[in-house]
MMTF fields as JSON, N, C-alpha, C and O atoms, coordinates in Angstrom:
{
  "mmtfVersion": "1.0.0",
  "mmtfProducer": "UNKNOWN",
  "numBonds": 263,
  "numAtoms": 264,
  "numGroups": 66,
  "numChains": 1,
  "numModels": 1,
  "chainsPerModel": [1],
  "groupsPerChain": [66],
  "chainIdList": ["A"],
  "bondAtomList": [4, 2, 8, 6, 12, 10, 16, 14, 20, 18, 24, 22, 28, 26, 32, 30, 36, 34, 40, 38, 44, 42, 48, 46, 52, 50, 56, 54, 60, 58, 64, 62, 68, 66, 72, 70, 76, 74, 80, 78, 84, 82, 88, 86, 92, 90, 96, 94, 100, 98, 104, 102, 108, 106, 112, 110, 116, 114, 120, 118, 124, 122, 128, 126, 132, 130, 136, 134, 140, 138, 144, 142, 148, 146, 152, 150, 156, 154, 160, 158, 164, 162, 168, 166, 172, 170, 176, 174, 180, 178, 184, 182, 188, 186, 192, 190, 196, 194, 200, 198, 204, 202, 208, 206, 212, 210, 216, 214, 220, 218, 224, 222, 228, 226, 232, 230, 236, 234, 240, 238, 244, 242, 248, 246, 252, 250, 256, 254, 260, 258],
  "bondOrderList": [1, 1, 1, 1, 1, 1, 1, 1, 1, 1, 1, 1, 1, 1, 1, 1, 1, 1, 1, 1, 1, 1, 1, 1, 1, 1, 1, 1, 1, 1, 1, 1, 1, 1, 1, 1, 1, 1, 1, 1, 1, 1, 1, 1, 1, 1, 1, 1, 1, 1, 1, 1, 1, 1, 1, 1, 1, 1, 1, 1, 1, 1, 1, 1, 1],
  "groupList": [{"groupName": "GLU", "atomNameList": ["N", "CA", "C", "O"], "elementList": ["N", "C", "C", "O"], "formalChargeList": [0, 0, 0, 0], "bondAtomList": [1, 0, 2, 1, 3, 2], "bondOrderList": [1, 1, 2], "singleLetterCode": "E", "chemCompType": "L-PEPTIDE LINKING"}, {"groupName": "LYS", "atomNameList": ["N", "CA", "C", "O"], "elementList": ["N", "C", "C", "O"], "formalChargeList": [0, 0, 0, 0], "bondAtomList": [1, 0, 2, 1, 3, 2], "bondOrderList": [1, 1, 2], "singleLetterCode": "K", "chemCompType": "L-PEPTIDE LINKING"}, {"groupName": "ASP", "atomNameList": ["N", "CA", "C", "O"], "elementList": ["N", "C", "C", "O"], "formalChargeList": [0, 0, 0, 0], "bondAtomList": [1, 0, 2, 1, 3, 2], "bondOrderList": [1, 1, 2], "singleLetterCode": "D", "chemCompType": "L-PEPTIDE LINKING"}, {"groupName": "ARG", "atomNameList": ["N", "CA", "C", "O"], "elementList": ["N", "C", "C", "O"], "formalChargeList": [0, 0, 0, 0], "bondAtomList": [1, 0, 2, 1, 3, 2], "bondOrderList": [1, 1, 2], "singleLetterCode": "R", "chemCompType": "L-PEPTIDE LINKING"}, {"groupName": "PHE", "atomNameList": ["N", "CA", "C", "O"], "elementList": ["N", "C", "C", "O"], "formalChargeList": [0, 0, 0, 0], "bondAtomList": [1, 0, 2, 1, 3, 2], "bondOrderList": [1, 1, 2], "singleLetterCode": "F", "chemCompType": "L-PEPTIDE LINKING"}, {"groupName": "THR", "atomNameList": ["N", "CA", "C", "O"], "elementList": ["N", "C", "C", "O"], "formalChargeList": [0, 0, 0, 0], "bondAtomList": [1, 0, 2, 1, 3, 2], "bondOrderList": [1, 1, 2], "singleLetterCode": "T", "chemCompType": "L-PEPTIDE LINKING"}, {"groupName": "GLY", "atomNameList": ["N", "CA", "C", "O"], "elementList": ["N", "C", "C", "O"], "formalChargeList": [0, 0, 0, 0], "bondAtomList": [1, 0, 2, 1, 3, 2], "bondOrderList": [1, 1, 2], "singleLetterCode": "G", "chemCompType": "PEPTIDE LINKING"}, {"groupName": "LEU", "atomNameList": ["N", "CA", "C", "O"], "elementList": ["N", "C", "C", "O"], "formalChargeList": [0, 0, 0, 0], "bondAtomList": [1, 0, 2, 1, 3, 2], "bondOrderList": [1, 1, 2], "singleLetterCode": "L", "chemCompType": "L-PEPTIDE LINKING"}, {"groupName": "ALA", "atomNameList": ["N", "CA", "C", "O"], "elementList": ["N", "C", "C", "O"], "formalChargeList": [0, 0, 0, 0], "bondAtomList": [1, 0, 2, 1, 3, 2], "bondOrderList": [1, 1, 2], "singleLetterCode": "A", "chemCompType": "L-PEPTIDE LINKING"}, {"groupName": "HIS", "atomNameList": ["N", "CA", "C", "O"], "elementList": ["N", "C", "C", "O"], "formalChargeList": [0, 0, 0, 0], "bondAtomList": [1, 0, 2, 1, 3, 2], "bondOrderList": [1, 1, 2], "singleLetterCode": "H", "chemCompType": "L-PEPTIDE LINKING"}, {"groupName": "SER", "atomNameList": ["N", "CA", "C", "O"], "elementList": ["N", "C", "C", "O"], "formalChargeList": [0, 0, 0, 0], "bondAtomList": [1, 0, 2, 1, 3, 2], "bondOrderList": [1, 1, 2], "singleLetterCode": "S", "chemCompType": "L-PEPTIDE LINKING"}, {"groupName": "PRO", "atomNameList": ["N", "CA", "C", "O"], "elementList": ["N", "C", "C", "O"], "formalChargeList": [0, 0, 0, 0], "bondAtomList": [1, 0, 2, 1, 3, 2], "bondOrderList": [1, 1, 2], "singleLetterCode": "P", "chemCompType": "L-PEPTIDE LINKING"}, {"groupName": "GLN", "atomNameList": ["N", "CA", "C", "O"], "elementList": ["N", "C", "C", "O"], "formalChargeList": [0, 0, 0, 0], "bondAtomList": [1, 0, 2, 1, 3, 2], "bondOrderList": [1, 1, 2], "singleLetterCode": "Q", "chemCompType": "L-PEPTIDE LINKING"}, {"groupName": "ILE", "atomNameList": ["N", "CA", "C", "O"], "elementList": ["N", "C", "C", "O"], "formalChargeList": [0, 0, 0, 0], "bondAtomList": [1, 0, 2, 1, 3, 2], "bondOrderList": [1, 1, 2], "singleLetterCode": "I", "chemCompType": "L-PEPTIDE LINKING"}, {"groupName": "TYR", "atomNameList": ["N", "CA", "C", "O"], "elementList": ["N", "C", "C", "O"], "formalChargeList": [0, 0, 0, 0], "bondAtomList": [1, 0, 2, 1, 3, 2], "bondOrderList": [1, 1, 2], "singleLetterCode": "Y", "chemCompType": "L-PEPTIDE LINKING"}, {"groupName": "VAL", "atomNameList": ["N", "CA", "C", "O"], "elementList": ["N", "C", "C", "O"], "formalChargeList": [0, 0, 0, 0], "bondAtomList": [1, 0, 2, 1, 3, 2], "bondOrderList": [1, 1, 2], "singleLetterCode": "V", "chemCompType": "L-PEPTIDE LINKING"}, {"groupName": "ASN", "atomNameList": ["N", "CA", "C", "O"], "elementList": ["N", "C", "C", "O"], "formalChargeList": [0, 0, 0, 0], "bondAtomList": [1, 0, 2, 1, 3, 2], "bondOrderList": [1, 1, 2], "singleLetterCode": "N", "chemCompType": "L-PEPTIDE LINKING"}],
  "groupTypeList": [0, 1, 2, 3, 4, 5, 3, 6, 7, 8, 8, 9, 7, 7, 10, 4, 8, 7, 8, 3, 0, 7, 6, 11, 5, 2, 12, 7, 8, 7, 2, 12, 13, 5, 8, 7, 5, 8, 10, 2, 2, 14, 3, 13, 12, 5, 7, 7, 1, 12, 15, 13, 7, 10, 0, 11, 4, 3, 10, 1, 5, 16, 11, 3, 1, 11],
  "groupIdList": [1, 2, 3, 4, 5, 6, 7, 8, 9, 10, 11, 12, 13, 14, 15, 16, 17, 18, 19, 20, 21, 22, 23, 24, 25, 26, 27, 28, 29, 30, 31, 32, 33, 34, 35, 36, 37, 38, 39, 40, 41, 42, 43, 44, 45, 46, 47, 48, 49, 50, 51, 52, 53, 54, 55, 56, 57, 58, 59, 60, 61, 62, 63, 64, 65, 66],
  "secStructList": [7, 2, 2, 2, 2, 2, 2, 2, 2, 2, 2, 2, 2, 2, 2, 6, 6, 6, 6, 1, 7, 7, 7, 1, 6, 6, 6, 6, 6, 6, 6, 6, 1, 2, 2, 2, 2, 6, 6, 6, 6, 6, 7, 6, 2, 2, 2, 2, 2, 2, 2, 1, 1, 1, 2, 2, 2, 2, 1, 7, 7, 7, 6, 6, 7, 7],
  "xCoordList": [12.712, 12.528, 13.061, 12.777, 13.69, 14.086, 12.782, 12.478, 12.368, 10.885, 10.399, 10.559, 9.789, 8.948, 8.922, 7.969, 10.088, 11.057, 10.811, 10.234, 11.388, 11.235, 9.77, 9.471, 9.194, 7.807, 6.917, 6.004, 7.011, 7.029, 7.657, 7.025, 8.834, 9.362, 8.662, 8.116, 8.801, 8.525, 6.812, 6.232, 6.035, 4.569, 4.778, 3.74, 5.66, 5.544, 6.579, 6.381, 7.44, 7.307, 7.066, 7.654, 5.939, 4.849, 3.937, 3.712, 3.528, 2.171, 2.493, 1.621, 3.826, 4.216, 4.224, 3.889, 4.828, 5.461, 4.163, 4.177, 3.265, 1.617, 0.719, -0.361, 1.564, 0.232, -0.915, -1.832, -1.224, -2.316, -2.169, -1.174, -3.133, -2.934, -2.808, -3.198, -2.132, -1.978, -3.911, -4.607, -4.451, -5.082, -4.636, -3.436, -5.739, -5.523, -4.634, -3.767, -5.368, -4.683, -2.907, -2.17, -2.708, -1.156, -0.375, 0.854, -1.153, -0.763, 0.291, 1.418, 0.145, 0.421, 1.745, 2.412, 1.95, 2.883, 4.088, 5.015, 4.045, 4.643, 4.93, 5.493, 4.852, 4.872, 5.906, 6.526, 5.979, 6.915, 7.95, 8.924, 8.236, 9.062, 9.849, 11.0, 9.036, 9.924, 10.779, 11.941, 9.789, 10.829, 12.08, 13.203, 11.729, 12.873, 13.97, 15.085, 13.808, 14.719, 15.398, 16.558, 14.526, 15.288, 15.78, 15.912, 16.117, 16.836, 17.964, 18.498, 18.199, 19.14, 19.844, 20.343, 19.903, 20.019, 19.748, 20.425, 18.404, 18.027, 18.662, 18.467, 19.416, 19.83, 18.867, 18.036, 18.953, 18.211, 17.994, 16.98, 19.538, 18.92, 18.348, 17.866, 18.144, 16.958, 15.614, 14.939, 15.15, 14.162, 13.904, 13.034, 14.483, 13.633, 13.581, 12.419, 14.895, 13.861, 12.84, 12.106, 12.839, 11.691, 9.838, 8.687, 10.461, 9.319, 8.697, 7.548, 9.917, 9.541, 9.594, 9.875, 9.501, 9.559, 8.061, 7.617, 7.492, 5.955, 5.035, 5.1, 3.842, 3.038, 1.948, 1.644, 1.521, 1.24, 1.541, 0.883, 3.111, 3.972, 3.945, 3.97, 3.884, 4.284, 2.947, 2.989, 1.692, 0.139, -0.609, -1.812, 0.697, -0.213, -0.431, 0.038, -1.262, -1.904, -2.304, -2.679, -2.246, -2.07, -3.438, -3.969, -4.237, -5.967, -5.798, -6.831, -4.575, -5.34, -4.836, -4.906, -4.418, -4.713, -6.044, -6.982, -5.928, -7.693, -8.232, -9.364],
  "yCoordList": [4.86, 3.136, 2.543, 1.372, 2.551, 1.684, 0.809, -0.334, 2.342, 1.072, 0.546, -0.671, 1.184, 0.696, -0.755, -1.493, -0.943, -2.161, -3.278, -4.315, -2.899, -3.419, -3.711, -4.682, -2.991, -2.947, -4.468, -5.024, -4.938, -4.902, -6.743, -7.68, -6.572, -7.644, -8.576, -9.666, -7.918, -8.695, -8.848, -9.606, -7.963, -8.766, -9.713, -10.375, -10.279, -11.348, -12.632, -13.845, -12.097, -12.889, -13.682, -14.662, -13.004, -12.497, -14.009, -15.065, -13.324, -13.882, -15.717, -16.573, -16.013, -16.73, -18.09, -19.274, -17.09, -18.13, -17.848, -18.688, -17.378, -18.046, -18.876, -19.347, -18.933, -19.653, -19.113, -19.934, -18.016, -17.169, -15.167, -14.48, -14.775, -13.711, -13.046, -13.558, -11.32, -11.012, -9.945, -9.713, -9.521, -8.541, -7.658, -7.48, -6.838, -5.496, -5.34, -4.53, -6.838, -6.634, -6.772, -6.572, -7.012, -7.932, -6.47, -6.428, -5.307, -3.729, -3.554, -3.37, -3.573, -2.814, -4.328, -4.071, -5.124, -6.021, -5.36, -4.752, -5.52, -4.974, -3.397, -3.025, -2.609, -1.29, -1.064, -0.029, -2.583, -2.776, -3.641, -3.661, -4.239, -4.958, -4.126, -3.815, -3.646, -2.107, -1.252, -0.928, -0.85, 0.456, -0.021, 0.21, -0.814, -2.536, -2.592, -2.374, -2.899, -2.746, -1.745, -1.701, -1.069, 0.13, 1.206, 2.336, 0.853, 1.49, 0.199, 0.295, -0.671, -1.49, -1.68, -2.78, -0.641, -0.602, -1.209, -1.166, -1.76, -2.619, -3.908, -4.328, -4.681, -5.489, -6.874, -6.942, -7.771, -8.629, -9.735, -10.223, -9.808, -10.582, -9.949, -10.863, -8.753, -8.222, -7.698, -6.796, -8.806, -7.927, -9.952, -10.199, -10.906, -12.436, -12.166, -12.101, -11.727, -12.012, -11.39, -11.738, -10.116, -9.414, -9.929, -9.726, -10.645, -11.46, -13.103, -13.528, -13.595, -14.879, -14.01, -14.769, -13.078, -12.696, -11.834, -11.408, -11.833, -11.0, -11.39, -12.584, -10.701, -11.66, -12.506, -13.629, -12.348, -12.762, -14.142, -15.104, -13.958, -15.297, -16.285, -17.496, -15.68, -16.631, -16.882, -17.929, -16.493, -16.609, -17.393, -17.55, -17.847, -18.886, -20.122, -20.702, -20.368, -21.967, -22.774, -22.126, -24.352, -24.859, -25.313, -25.986, -24.981, -25.225, -27.174, -27.811, -27.797, -29.161, -29.822, -31.051, -29.376, -29.858, -30.022, -29.225, -31.573, -32.029, -30.861, -30.928],
  "zCoordList": [-9.07, -9.833, -8.93, -9.182, -7.975, -7.528, -6.162, -5.819, -5.779, -4.689, -5.997, -6.093, -7.148, -7.806, -8.227, -8.475, -8.24, -8.617, -7.902, -8.23, -6.738, -5.398, -4.774, -4.078, -5.049, -4.257, -5.719, -5.108, -6.89, -7.8, -7.07, -6.581, -7.293, -7.433, -5.901, -6.067, -4.428, -3.434, -3.485, -2.708, -4.582, -4.676, -5.508, -5.49, -6.388, -7.097, -6.146, -6.214, -5.481, -4.589, -3.569, -3.11, -3.23, -1.714, -2.114, -1.523, -3.673, -3.876, -4.354, -4.203, -4.899, -5.224, -3.767, -3.77, -2.57, -1.874, -1.316, -0.416, -1.226, -0.925, -1.349, -0.994, -2.324, -3.869, -3.974, -3.974, -4.067, -3.998, -4.67, -4.439, -5.289, -5.178, -4.332, -3.283, -4.171, -3.628, -3.021, -4.009, -1.849, -2.031, -1.382, -1.176, -0.882, 0.232, 1.388, 1.715, 2.1, 3.138, 3.209, 4.175, 2.397, 1.54, 1.399, 1.468, 1.203, 0.977, 2.0, 1.54, 3.591, 4.312, 4.694, 5.696, 4.309, 4.27, 3.232, 3.768, 1.431, 0.805, 1.076, 0.046, 1.702, 2.312, 3.403, 3.652, 4.17, 5.17, 4.321, 5.074, 3.387, 3.125, 2.443, 2.75, 1.214, 0.362, 1.012, 0.767, 2.134, 2.895, 3.441, 2.991, 4.611, 4.759, 3.911, 4.385, 2.499, 2.104, 1.222, 0.813, 1.065, 1.318, 2.113, 1.644, 3.546, 3.982, 4.453, 5.558, 3.8, 3.996, 2.527, 2.29, 1.522, 0.469, -1.247, -2.275, -0.891, -1.54, -1.811, -2.951, -0.994, -1.325, -1.28, -0.374, -2.07, -2.454, -0.908, -0.409, -0.493, 0.671, 1.838, 2.508, 2.462, 3.045, 2.446, 2.942, 0.629, 0.276, 0.641, 1.476, 0.15, 0.929, 1.841, 2.242, 3.102, 4.605, 5.134, 6.059, 4.262, 4.986, 4.245, 4.63, 3.056, 2.079, 3.291, 3.415, 3.922, 4.865, 6.034, 6.962, 6.391, 7.693, 8.123, 9.19, 6.485, 6.967, 7.502, 7.792, 7.876, 8.729, 7.166, 7.567, 6.092, 5.24, 5.367, 5.764, 4.776, 4.699, 5.86, 5.64, 7.345, 8.675, 8.987, 9.632, 8.892, 9.32, 7.855, 7.646, 6.87, 5.866, 6.468, 7.447, 5.628, 6.224, 4.95, 3.972, 4.87, 4.115, 3.874, 4.758, 2.559, 2.142, 1.739, 1.529, 1.696, 1.411, 2.877, 2.837, 3.967, 5.407, 5.64, 5.683, 5.829, 6.368, 7.308, 7.787]
}
């Protein structure tokens, strides 16, 4: 169940960080975040770091900018 919990938490955190619902294109990032977190013994620090380093987060645009 650790993988399922990790993926769910990562999805919630990424959705919050992006200020939008996740779509099909975000699933690859979630797979990577989950795998890297699992490989580091499910450390919360790794999960947070991987959310921040994920492609969707790094390429996030601000819809409020003119």
